[in-house]
C-alpha positions in Angstrom: -34.2 12.4 -3.4 -31.5 11.4 -0.9 -31.6 7.9 -2.3 -30.4 9.1 -5.7 -27.6 11.1 -4.2 -26.5 8.1 -2.1 -26.4 6.1 -5.3 -24.1 8.6 -7.0 -21.5 8.8 -4.2 -19.6 5.6 -3.5 -19.6 4.2 0.0 -16.6 4.1 2.2 -16.4 0.3 1.7 -16.4 0.7 -2.1 -13.7 3.4 -1.8 -11.5 1.1 0.3 -12.0 -1.7 -2.2 -11.0 0.5 -5.1 -8.0 1.8 -3.1 -6.9 -1.8 -2.3 -7.2 -2.8 -6.0 -5.0 0.2 -7.1 -2.5 -0.7 -4.4 -2.3 -4.3 -5.5 -1.9 -3.2 -9.2 1.0 -0.9 -8.2 2.6 -3.7 -6.1 2.3 -6.1 -9.1 3.8 -3.6 -11.4 6.7 -3.1 -9.0 7.3 -6.8 -8.8 7.3 -7.1 -12.6 9.8 -4.2 -12.8 12.0 -5.7 -10.2 12.0 -9.1 -11.8 12.9 -7.6 -15.2 15.7 -5.6 -13.6 17.0 -8.7 -11.9 16.9 -10.7 -15.1 18.7 -8.0 -17.0 21.4 -7.8 -14.2 21.9 -11.6 -14.3 22.2 -11.6 -18.1 24.8 -8.8 -17.9 26.8 -10.6 -15.2 26.7 -13.8 -17.3 27.8 -11.9 -20.4 30.6 -10.1 -18.6 31.8 -13.4 -16.9 32.6 -14.9 -20.3 35.9 -14.2 -21.9 35.7 -11.7 -24.7 37.8 -13.9 -27.0 38.5 -17.7 -27.2 41.2 -18.8 -24.8 43.0 -20.8 -27.6 43.7 -17.6 -29.5 44.9 -15.7 -26.5 48.4 -17.0 -26.6 48.7 -17.2 -22.9 49.6 -13.5 -22.4 47.8 -10.3 -22.9 50.7 -8.6 -24.6 52.0 -11.1 -27.2 
């Protein structure tokens, strides 16, 4: 009967393996999130670095 109970309860090695897999999945998710945030930040910086209107129409001064 103890053989059947032992088959139902995962071993410490199996539990460590499952914990490692979960940790790796969380780390991968964090890296994807960080990469997406970095890409969004770079896109926003690029967008804000460009003039909001063409220079040729600006007339040289802000208050024409």
